[in-house]
N, C-alpha and C positions, 0 to 999 in steps of 0.2 A: 765735644760730645763723644761719649763712649760708644763703641760699636755694639756692646752687649752688656747686660747687667753684670755679667761675670767679670767684666773689665773694670767695674767701679770699685774704688777703694773702700767705700762703705760696705758694699756687698762682701768683698774679700774679708774685711775685719769681722763682719757679722757672722759669716760662715765659719771663720776660724774660732770665734768665741763659741758658737754652737757646738762645734766638734770638741773643743776643749771641755766644755761643760758636760757634754755627753759622756766623755771618758771619765772625767772627774767624778761624776755622780755614780757611775757604775763601779769604779775602782776604789774610791777613797771614802765614800760616805758609809756610816754605819748602816746595817741592814734596815733598821727601823726608819731611817731617813730616805733610803734608796727608793722606796716605793711610794712615798708621799711627797715630801719636798723635792726629792730627786726627779720624780716624774713630772712634777709641775714646772720645775726650772728647765728641764729638757724641752718641754712643750713651748714654754714662753721664748726660749732662746731660738728655737727652730722657727717659731712664728715670725720673728724679726726677718729672717732670711727669706721665708716664703712670701711674706707681704711685700718685701722690697722687690723680689723677682716678679711677682704678679703686677705690682705697680709699674714696673718697667715695661712689662708686656702690654700694658694699657696706656702707654705714654702718648699715643695719638689722640686719646681722649683725656684732655687735661684734668677734668674734674675727677675722673676715675683714677688717674695716675696719682693725683694728690691724695685721694681717699685712701689708697692702699699704703702710700708712704706715711700717712697719718696713722694708720693702724699699726705700722711697724714701731712707731715711737712709744705708745703705751706698753707694747710687748717688751721693749728695751727697758722701760722703767720697771716693769714687773720683774724682769730678769735681775736687774740691779737690786731690787728689794729682796729677792730670794737669796742672792749672794750675800747681802748684808746680814740677813737672818742666820744663814748657815755660819757665817763668820762669828757673829755675836753669840751664838749658842754653842760654839766650839765643835760643830759637826764637821769632821773631815779636816783637810788641810786647805781650807778656803781662805 
């Protein structure tokens, strides 16, 4: 058992992804994508991190813990879909 959510490999990877997406969307996307698609992918990637951390904080209540981990999964899927769209439309160096 990890001592903190910050010790979890899943959390570390999700946080690293959110930071990389944040930087990429502000530095590499064309302006017209920065405020629409860029904003949405920043929110979805940060939602993964936030829901994982909140779920860990509620780990003593198994149903709540699972609920927030379950919320993190669709945010992950949304982030993946945004990355695929950015790649397929040729926006930035995704």
